[in-house]
C-alpha positions as CSV (number, residue, x, y, z in Angstrom):
1,M,1.9,28.9,6.4
2,L,2.3,27.1,9.7
3,G,1.2,23.5,10.4
4,A,1.2,20.6,12.7
5,A,0.5,16.8,12.2
6,L,-2.0,15.4,14.7
7,M,-0.7,11.9,14.9
8,P,0.4,10.5,18.3
9,Q,4.1,9.8,18.9
10,P,5.0,6.7,20.8
11,T,8.4,7.8,21.9
12,V,10.0,11.1,23.1
13,S,12.1,12.7,20.3
14,R,13.9,16.0,20.2
15,T,15.2,15.3,16.7
16,V,13.3,16.5,13.7
17,R,13.9,16.7,10.0
18,G,13.4,20.1,8.6
19,M,12.8,20.9,4.9
20,S,12.8,24.2,3.1
21,W,11.5,24.1,-0.6
22,N,10.4,26.8,-3.0
23,L,7.7,25.1,-5.0
24,R,7.6,27.6,-7.9
25,Y,4.2,29.1,-8.2
26,D,1.4,27.7,-10.2
27,S,2.3,29.6,-13.3
28,M,0.5,27.3,-15.8
29,P,-3.0,26.9,-14.0
30,D,-5.4,24.3,-15.2
31,N,-8.5,22.6,-14.2
32,I,-7.1,19.3,-13.8
33,T,-8.0,17.5,-10.5
34,I,-5.9,15.6,-8.1
35,P,-7.5,12.2,-9.3
36,E,-7.0,13.1,-12.8
37,S,-3.3,13.8,-12.1
38,I,-3.0,10.4,-10.4
39,A,-4.8,8.6,-13.3
40,A,-2.4,10.1,-15.6
41,L,0.7,8.7,-13.9
42,N,2.7,5.8,-15.5
43,G,4.5,4.7,-12.3
44,N,4.0,1.0,-12.9
45,D,5.6,1.2,-16.5
46,I,8.6,-1.0,-16.5
47,Q,9.5,-0.4,-20.4
48,T,12.8,1.3,-20.9
49,P,12.3,4.9,-22.1
50,T,13.4,5.9,-25.6
51,A,15.3,9.0,-24.2
52,Y,16.3,10.4,-21.0
53,Y,15.6,14.0,-20.0
54,P,13.8,14.5,-23.3
55,D,12.2,17.9,-22.3
56,T,13.1,19.9,-19.2
57,N,10.7,22.8,-19.7
58,E,8.6,23.8,-17.0
59,R,5.3,21.8,-16.5
60,P,1.9,22.5,-15.0
61,W,1.4,22.2,-11.3
62,S,-1.0,19.4,-11.9
63,Q,1.9,17.4,-13.1
64,R,4.3,18.4,-10.4
65,R,2.1,18.0,-7.2
66,I,2.2,14.1,-6.9
67,P,6.0,13.9,-7.0
68,V,6.3,16.9,-4.6
69,S,4.0,15.2,-2.0
70,N,5.8,11.9,-2.4
71,T,9.2,13.7,-1.9
72,V,7.9,15.1,1.3
73,N,6.5,11.9,2.7
74,F,9.3,9.5,1.7
75,A,11.8,12.0,3.3
76,G,10.1,11.6,6.7
77,V,10.0,15.5,7.0
78,S,9.1,16.9,10.5
79,I,8.8,20.6,9.7
80,L,8.8,22.2,6.3
81,G,8.6,25.6,4.8
82,F,7.0,26.0,1.4
83,E,7.8,29.1,-0.4
84,E,6.0,30.7,-3.4
85,A,3.0,28.4,-3.2
86,V,-0.3,29.9,-4.4
87,V,-3.5,28.8,-2.6
88,R,-4.2,25.9,-4.9
89,Q,-0.8,24.5,-4.2
90,V,-1.4,24.9,-0.5
91,N,-4.7,23.2,-0.7
92,D,-3.4,20.4,-2.9
93,M,-0.6,19.6,-0.3
94,Q,-3.0,19.5,2.5
95,T,-5.1,17.0,0.7
96,L,-2.2,14.8,-0.6
97,L,-0.3,14.8,2.7
98,G,-3.6,13.9,4.5
99,D,-5.5,14.6,7.8
100,E,-2.5,14.2,10.1
101,W,-1.0,17.4,8.6
102,D,-2.1,20.8,9.6
103,H,-0.8,24.3,8.4
104,R,-0.8,27.9,9.3
105,G,-0.5,31.1,6.8
106,L,-2.1,31.9,3.6
107,G,-1.2,31.4,-0.1
108,R,0.8,33.8,-2.2
109,A,-1.1,36.8,-3.5
110,D,-4.1,37.6,-1.3
111,G,-4.6,34.2,0.2
112,T,-8.1,33.8,-1.5
113,D,-7.3,32.8,-5.1
114,D,-4.5,31.7,-7.4
115,N,-3.7,35.1,-8.7
116,A,0.1,35.4,-8.2
117,S,0.3,39.2,-8.8
118,G,0.7,41.7,-6.2
119,A,2.5,39.1,-4.1
120,Y,4.8,41.3,-2.2
121,D,3.9,43.7,0.6
122,N,4.5,47.5,-0.1
123,E,4.7,48.9,3.3
124,F,8.3,49.8,2.9
125,G,7.8,52.1,-0.1
126,P,6.7,51.4,-3.7
127,S,10.2,50.4,-4.9
128,L,11.1,48.0,-2.0
129,K,9.4,44.7,-1.5
130,P,11.6,43.1,1.1
131,C,10.1,39.8,2.3
132,Y,7.3,37.6,3.5
133,S,7.4,35.9,6.7
134,T,5.3,33.6,8.9
135,T,6.2,32.9,12.3
136,A,4.8,30.3,15.0
137,Q,5.8,28.7,18.1
138,L,5.9,25.0,18.2
139,R,5.9,22.6,21.1
140,L,7.6,19.2,21.1
141,R,4.6,17.1,22.0
142,E,6.3,14.8,24.7
143,S,8.9,16.9,26.2
144,S,7.0,20.4,26.2
145,E,10.1,21.9,24.7
146,I,9.3,25.1,22.7
147,I,10.8,26.3,19.4
148,T,10.0,29.2,17.2
149,A,9.7,28.6,13.6
150,M,9.9,31.2,10.8
151,V,9.5,30.9,7.1
152,T,10.5,33.7,4.5
153,H,10.8,34.6,1.0
154,W,12.9,37.6,-0.2
155,D,12.7,39.8,-3.2
156,D,14.4,38.6,-6.4
157,Q,14.9,42.1,-7.9
158,S,16.6,44.4,-5.6
159,D,19.6,43.9,-3.4
160,E,18.5,46.7,-1.2
161,A,15.2,45.1,-0.6
162,R,16.8,41.8,0.4
163,E,19.1,43.5,2.7
164,I,16.1,45.2,4.4
165,G,14.3,41.8,4.5
166,A,17.2,40.2,6.1
167,S,17.4,43.0,8.7
168,L,13.8,42.6,9.4
169,I,13.9,38.8,9.9
170,L,17.1,39.0,12.0
171,H,15.4,41.7,14.3
172,R,12.2,39.4,14.6
173,A,14.2,36.3,15.2
174,N,16.3,38.0,17.9
175,Y,13.0,39.1,19.3
176,E,11.7,35.5,19.6
177,A,14.8,34.2,21.1
178,L,14.8,37.0,23.8
179,T,11.0,36.5,24.5
180,T,11.1,32.5,24.6
181,M,14.7,31.9,25.5
182,R,14.3,28.9,23.1
183,P,15.7,27.8,19.8
184,V,14.7,29.7,16.6
185,V,14.7,28.0,13.3
186,L,14.5,29.8,9.9
187,F,13.5,28.3,6.5
188,G,13.6,30.2,3.4
189,D,14.4,31.3,-0.1
190,F,16.7,34.3,0.3
191,N,17.6,35.1,-3.3
192,S,21.0,35.9,-1.9
193,P,23.8,33.5,-2.4
194,A,25.9,32.2,0.4
195,V,29.3,33.4,0.7
196,N,32.4,32.4,2.6
197,L,32.1,34.5,5.7
198,T,35.8,34.6,6.1
199,T,36.1,36.7,3.0
200,P,32.9,38.6,2.8
201,N,33.7,40.9,-0.1
202,C,30.1,42.1,-1.2
203,N,30.9,45.3,-3.2
204,S,29.7,43.9,-6.5
205,C,27.6,40.9,-5.6
206,T,24.2,40.0,-4.2
207,D,25.1,38.3,-1.0
208,G,24.6,41.3,1.3
209,A,21.3,39.8,2.7
210,Y,23.1,36.6,3.6
211,L,26.0,38.5,5.3
212,I,23.3,40.5,7.2
213,I,21.3,37.4,8.4
214,T,24.4,35.5,9.4
215,G,25.9,38.4,11.4
216,A,28.9,39.1,9.0
217,S,27.7,42.6,8.1
218,P,25.5,45.0,10.2
219,P,21.8,45.1,9.6
220,L,20.1,48.0,8.0
221,A,17.8,50.5,9.8
222,I,14.3,49.2,9.9
223,N,10.9,50.5,10.0
224,Q,10.3,52.2,13.4
225,T,6.7,50.8,13.7
226,F,8.1,47.2,13.3
227,A,10.9,47.8,15.7
228,D,8.5,49.1,18.4
229,K,6.2,46.1,17.8
230,F,8.9,43.8,18.5
231,P,11.3,45.6,20.8
232,V,14.9,44.3,21.2
233,P,16.9,46.1,23.8
234,A,20.1,47.8,22.8
235,N,22.0,45.9,25.4
236,S,20.9,42.4,24.4
237,P,23.5,39.9,23.5
238,K,24.7,39.7,19.8
239,F,22.4,37.6,17.7
240,N,22.6,36.1,14.4
241,M,21.3,33.2,12.3
242,V,23.6,30.1,11.6
243,D,23.5,28.5,8.3
244,L,23.1,24.9,9.2
245,K,25.4,23.8,6.3
246,T,28.3,25.4,8.0
247,A,27.3,23.7,11.3
248,A,26.6,20.2,10.2
249,P,29.5,17.5,10.4
250,K,31.3,17.4,7.2
251,E,30.6,13.7,7.0
252,A,26.8,14.2,7.3
253,I,26.6,16.7,4.4
254,S,25.5,15.2,1.2
255,G,23.6,15.9,-2.1
256,N,24.2,18.9,-4.4
257,F,25.6,22.4,-3.8
258,A,23.2,24.6,-5.7
259,T,19.6,25.0,-4.6
260,Y,18.2,27.0,-7.6
261,T,18.5,25.3,-11.0
262,G,15.9,27.0,-13.3
263,F,14.2,24.6,-15.7
264,D,17.2,24.5,-17.7
265,S,18.4,21.4,-19.8
266,I,20.7,18.9,-18.0
267,G,24.3,20.3,-18.1
268,D,23.3,23.9,-18.4
269,Y,24.6,25.2,-15.1
270,N,24.8,28.9,-15.7
271,D,22.2,30.2,-13.5
272,M,22.7,27.5,-10.7
273,K,23.2,29.0,-7.2
274,R,22.7,28.2,-3.6
275,I,19.9,30.7,-2.3
276,D,17.6,28.3,-0.2
277,F,18.4,27.8,3.4
278,I,17.7,26.3,6.9
279,M,19.2,28.3,9.6
280,A,19.0,28.4,13.5
281,G,19.7,31.1,15.9
282,S,22.9,31.8,17.5
283,N,21.0,31.7,21.0
284,G,21.7,28.0,20.7
285,G,19.6,25.1,22.1
286,W,20.2,22.9,19.0
287,D,22.6,20.6,17.3
288,V,22.4,19.7,13.5
289,G,23.1,16.4,12.0
290,P,22.6,15.1,8.4
291,Y,22.3,18.0,5.9
292,K,21.3,17.5,2.4
293,I,20.4,19.4,-0.9
294,A,18.2,16.8,-2.9
295,N,17.4,16.5,-6.5
296,N,14.5,18.2,-8.1
297,V,14.4,16.6,-11.7
298,F,13.6,12.9,-12.9
299,D,15.1,11.4,-15.7
300,D,11.9,11.9,-17.9
301,G,12.8,15.5,-17.6
302,L,10.2,16.6,-15.1
303,Y,11.3,19.3,-12.7
304,M,9.1,19.2,-9.6
305,S,10.2,22.9,-9.2
306,D,13.1,25.2,-10.3
307,H,14.6,25.0,-6.7
308,R,15.9,22.0,-5.1
309,P,14.6,20.8,-1.6
310,V,17.0,21.3,1.4
311,F,16.9,18.9,4.4
312,A,18.4,19.2,7.7
313,D,18.0,17.0,10.9
314,I,17.9,19.2,14.0
315,T,18.2,18.0,17.6
316,F,16.8,20.3,20.3
317,K,18.6,20.5,23.5
318,E,16.7,20.3,26.9
319,E,19.5,22.3,28.8
320,I,19.6,26.0,28.9
321,N,22.1,27.9,26.7
322,E,24.5,30.6,27.5
323,Y,22.5,33.3,25.7
324,S,19.6,32.6,27.9
325,R,21.6,32.4,30.9
326,S,23.2,35.8,30.2
327,L,19.7,37.3,29.9
328,T,18.0,36.0,33.1
329,G,20.4,33.9,35.2
330,K,18.0,31.1,35.3
331,T,16.7,28.3,33.2
332,P,13.8,29.3,30.8
333,N,10.4,28.1,31.8
334,K,9.1,25.1,29.8
335,S,5.3,25.9,30.5
336,S,3.1,27.7,28.2
337,E,4.1,31.1,29.3
338,F,5.7,32.1,26.0
339,Q,4.1,34.5,23.5
340,R,2.9,33.8,20.0
341,H,3.1,37.0,18.1
342,Q,1.6,38.7,15.1
343,L,3.1,38.2,11.7
344,L,5.6,40.4,9.9
345,P,4.1,43.1,7.6
346,G,3.0,41.2,4.3
347,S,2.4,38.0,6.3
348,E,-0.6,37.3,4.1
349,S,2.1,35.3,2.5
350,H,2.8,32.0,0.8
351,R,4.8,29.9,3.4
352,H,3.7,26.5,4.8
353,I,5.2,24.9,7.9
354,R,4.2,21.4,8.5
355,V,4.8,19.5,11.9
356,V,4.8,15.8,12.2
357,P,4.4,13.3,15.0
358,S,7.0,14.7,17.5
359,L,5.8,18.2,17.2
360,K,2.5,19.9,18.0
361,L,1.5,23.5,16.7
362,E,0.7,25.5,19.7
363,L,-0.1,29.1,19.0
364,M,0.7,31.0,22.1
365,P,-0.9,34.2,23.4
366,Y,0.7,37.2,21.8
367,I,0.9,41.1,22.6
368,R,-0.1,43.7,20.1
369,P,-1.1,47.5,20.3
370,V,-4.6,48.1,21.5
371,K,-7.3,48.9,18.8
372,A,-10.6,50.9,19.1
373,S,-12.5,47.6,18.4
374,D,-11.0,46.3,21.7
375,D,-13.2,48.4,23.9
376,P,-15.8,45.7,24.8
377,A,-13.0,43.4,25.7
378,L,-11.3,46.0,27.9
379,S,-14.6,46.9,29.7
380,R,-15.1,43.1,30.4
381,I,-11.6,42.5,31.7
382,C,-11.8,45.6,33.9
383,L,-15.0,44.4,35.4
384,L,-13.8,40.7,35.9
385,T,-10.7,42.0,37.8
386,G,-12.2,45.2,39.5
387,A,-12.5,43.9,43.0
388,A,-8.9,44.1,44.2
389,G,-8.1,41.7,41.3
390,K,-11.2,39.6,41.5
391,S,-14.4,40.0,39.6
392,A,-16.8,42.7,40.5
393,E,-19.5,41.5,38.3
394,F,-21.8,40.3,41.3
395,A,-21.7,43.9,42.8
396,H,-23.0,45.8,39.7
397,S,-26.0,45.9,37.6
398,L,-24.3,48.6,35.3
399,S,-21.4,46.5,34.4
400,E,-20.1,49.1,31.9
401,L,-19.0,51.5,34.5
402,Y,-15.6,50.0,35.3
403,G,-14.5,50.2,31.8
404,L,-15.8,53.7,31.3
405,I,-13.8,55.0,34.3
406,F,-10.7,52.9,34.4
407,A,-9.8,51.5,30.9
408,L,-11.7,53.2,27.9
409,P,-10.3,56.7,28.2
410,Y,-6.8,55.3,27.6
411,N,-8.1,53.8,24.2
412,K,-9.0,57.3,23.0
413,K,-6.2,59.0,21.1
414,F,-6.4,62.2,23.2
415,D,-3.5,64.3,21.7
416,D,-1.6,61.2,21.3
417,I,-0.7,61.0,25.0
418,T,-2.4,57.7,25.6
419,F,-1.3,54.1,24.7
420,G,-2.0,50.5,25.3
421,F,-1.1,47.1,24.6
422,V,-3.5,43.9,24.8
423,L,-2.6,40.2,25.4
424,V,-4.4,38.1,22.8
425,D,-5.0,34.3,23.4
426,S,-4.7,32.7,19.9
427,P,-7.8,30.9,18.6
428,D,-8.1,27.2,19.3
429,E,-6.7,25.3,16.3
430,S,-9.9,23.2,16.1
431,E,-11.9,26.3,15.6
432,S,-9.8,28.0,12.8
433,S,-6.8,27.3,10.8
434,S,-6.5,30.8,9.6
435,D,-3.7,33.1,10.9
436,S,-5.9,36.1,10.3
437,T,-8.5,35.1,12.9
438,E,-8.1,37.0,16.1
439,G,-8.4,35.3,19.4
440,E,-9.7,36.6,22.6
441,V,-8.2,39.6,24.4
442,V,-7.5,38.4,27.9
443,G,-5.4,41.2,29.3
444,Y,-4.2,44.7,28.7
445,I,-1.8,47.4,29.9
446,L,-3.1,51.1,29.1
447,G,-1.6,54.2,30.1
448,T,-0.8,57.9,29.4
449,T,2.6,59.8,28.9
450,D,1.2,62.9,30.5
451,S,-1.0,62.3,33.6
452,V,-1.8,66.1,34.1
453,A,-2.8,66.6,30.5
454,L,-4.8,63.6,30.6
455,R,-6.9,64.6,33.4
456,E,-7.6,68.1,31.7
457,I,-8.6,66.5,28.6
458,E,-11.0,64.0,30.4
459,A,-12.5,66.9,32.2
460,K,-13.5,68.6,28.8
461,E,-14.1,65.6,26.4
462,W,-14.8,62.5,28.5
463,W,-16.7,63.0,31.8
464,P,-19.4,65.5,30.8
465,S,-21.4,63.1,28.5
466,L,-21.1,60.4,31.3
467,R,-22.2,62.8,33.9
468,E,-25.2,63.4,31.9
469,K,-26.0,59.8,31.3
470,Y,-25.3,58.7,35.0
471,P,-26.6,61.5,37.3
472,L,-25.9,61.2,40.8
473,A,-28.4,59.3,42.8
474,T,-28.3,62.0,45.6
475,V,-29.8,64.5,43.3
476,T,-33.2,62.6,43.1
477,P,-33.0,59.8,45.8
478,G,-34.9,56.6,44.8
479,S,-35.0,57.4,41.3
480,Y,-32.6,54.7,40.2
481,P,-33.7,51.5,41.9
482,E,-31.9,49.4,39.3
483,R,-28.6,50.7,40.6
484,T,-26.5,48.9,43.2
485,E,-24.8,50.6,46.0
486,A,-21.4,49.8,44.2
487,D,-22.9,51.3,41.1
488,N,-23.6,54.6,42.8
489,R,-20.1,54.5,44.2
490,L,-18.7,54.4,40.8
491,I,-21.1,57.0,39.5
492,E,-19.6,59.3,42.2
493,V,-16.3,58.7,40.7
494,I,-17.5,59.9,37.3
495,H,-18.7,63.2,38.9
496,S,-15.5,63.4,41.0
497,P,-12.6,61.7,39.4
498,Y,-9.6,60.5,41.3
499,I,-6.8,63.1,41.2
500,D,-3.3,61.8,41.6
501,P,-1.3,64.1,43.9
502,L,1.3,66.2,42.1
503,E,4.4,64.8,44.2
504,I,3.4,61.4,42.7
505,I,3.2,62.8,39.1
506,E,6.2,65.1,39.1
507,P,8.9,62.5,39.1
508,Y,7.2,60.3,36.6
509,P,4.3,61.9,34.6
510,A,3.4,58.6,32.9
511,H,1.1,56.0,34.6
512,I,-0.5,52.8,33.6
513,H,-3.4,50.3,34.4
514,I,-2.7,46.7,33.9
515,D,-5.3,43.9,34.2
516,I,-5.1,40.3,33.1
517,L,-7.9,37.6,33.4
518,P,-7.2,35.0,36.1
519,S,-7.0,32.2,33.4
520,H,-3.7,34.0,32.1
521,Q,-2.3,35.3,35.5
522,R,0.9,33.9,36.9
523,K,2.2,32.9,33.5
524,G,4.6,35.7,32.9
525,Y,2.2,37.7,30.7
526,G,2.0,40.5,33.1
527,H,5.9,41.0,33.0
528,K,5.7,40.9,29.1
529,L,2.8,43.5,29.1
530,M,4.8,45.7,31.5
531,A,8.0,45.4,29.3
532,S,5.9,46.5,26.2
533,A,4.9,49.7,28.1
534,V,8.3,50.4,29.5
535,D,9.8,49.9,26.0
536,Y,7.0,52.3,24.5
537,L,7.9,55.0,27.2
538,R,11.3,54.7,26.8
539,S,11.1,55.4,23.1
540,K,9.2,58.6,24.3
541,G,12.1,59.8,26.6
542,H,10.5,58.7,29.8
543,T,12.7,57.2,32.7
544,G,10.0,55.8,34.8
545,L,6.1,55.5,35.5
546,F,3.8,55.2,38.5
547,V,0.7,53.2,39.2
548,G,-2.2,53.6,41.5
549,L,-4.0,50.6,42.9
550,D,-6.5,49.2,45.3
551,P,-4.9,48.9,48.7
552,R,-6.5,45.6,49.3
553,N,-4.8,44.0,46.2
554,D,-2.0,42.1,47.7
555,E,-1.2,39.9,44.7
556,A,-0.7,43.3,42.7
557,K,1.6,44.5,45.3
558,K,3.8,41.3,45.2
559,F,3.8,41.6,41.4
560,Y,5.0,45.1,41.4
561,A,7.7,44.6,44.0
562,R,9.0,41.4,42.1
563,I,9.6,43.3,38.7
564,G,11.3,46.5,40.5
565,F,8.7,48.8,41.5
566,Q,8.8,50.8,44.9
567,R,6.0,51.7,47.1
568,I,5.4,55.5,47.6
569,N,4.9,56.2,51.2
570,R,1.9,58.7,51.2
571,E,-1.4,58.6,52.9
572,G,-4.7,58.8,51.0
573,G,-4.1,55.9,48.5
574,E,-1.7,53.2,47.3
575,W,0.9,54.4,44.7
576,W,3.9,52.5,43.4
577,S,6.7,53.9,41.1
578,L,9.1,52.2,38.7
579,D,12.5,53.6,37.6
580,F,13.2,51.9,34.4
581,E,16.8,51.2,35.4
582,T,15.3,48.9,38.1
583,F,12.9,47.1,36.0
584,K,13.6,43.3,36.3
């Protein structure tokens, strides 16, 4: 889950205290309320106990929740990731930590009740349950610096599943680093012990996932659908996550070594190991100061969890890092033009990131594949950008025509030769705190891999019904007084569709249409949508594409020229082509 505190911060700060903590799910549920838990406390008792650590067995969440919230508050945490918390625990933390907190994500299991069964996603096969993850971008309130925060929990049964989980998370973190050119921070329970990376012998141990996430071992092959959704170019710089304990100053490291203790009696250390981490991306933009693995048990024998909390103070740098410079040769923009993307498969998860005064949760627009349910939004955007990039709604009474001609055919799966991606503006945090809530579609890029085949299919399967619904006005003049002149011109297109010349199509059979609402133009989203289409077409073996546009749309021409398109010199229209080798 992802969250933000809403309190103001009087001074600018780029240093935040991060915390990762597996809370141990509520395995002993009861009906005890928070007020009843508080009433049962004996915190004011000054009598010396008769015994220390009398009973260290696991206790119900109703006895653990007050100490957990006190630990978070007393430590002055800025961002935290909770792993393994079921819905009741998430709701309790929200209540106990107060209104200045906010969160994102869902509880363990299905996010609607405290049932802990079926907690792992099965998309990768019935025997592999790799990981949960929640991802969001956070903005430093005063300085406008942006960071990406991720929280994850990996399988405790299978080495292979953990290694797949590590490969997925590493890929996603790399994608975020490439997209935002800003720091990436990862909190999580890996269930994979840390090892000395100078001697990474992993033939008979369970540290393979740790080696993958830290770059000491190559990642495994990942689900292609996932890779396509979060594309990372093959020529991008090497990227890995850095275990912050290995980067912190030696004198600033304190506390324990192991993060997992179980509920064992004091002195029983057979199961103890370090499997909980805070990491940051090798793309840089950060420094780490104090690092601590704190205690999780009190001398009355109460274990707050079978895991210890991990803390790290992280300072985010304002200057560009070399990783970003190698990608662009320029300083990353600190405005709001960064994407907020969908969650990993299985993101109906049990993570919780909390952000305090120096941070503000800001869920950025993100890109996803187009869906059939997007048709109304596609039609609306097409209309509002139809007059050479400006709104055409004033000229039409039949507002659906633009979408029917220029957008919706690409959202029909005609022999799988059409494709598309949409830009989605995340819902305002005041409207919803659920990650599952879709925001507004504010832009799209739609296209085909085979322009000739699409025209042939449209002639058989798309235009006939529209021609019947929208007959030409010239057949019975005066019969359609509700139509405007602009309506009739578009209806003529339905009866005589545009045909791109073969000499335009032959070099690059693929073409696209791209439109973004004015509110989201000039913020870098057009380039990101185009990159999504280029990556998709490359995966299909294409080396370029073309686009036709209104000759009056000077802003579109500037955009295409800026990202590597070349104008095609031909009379009878306006066409531009892009060789993917020149895409900027």
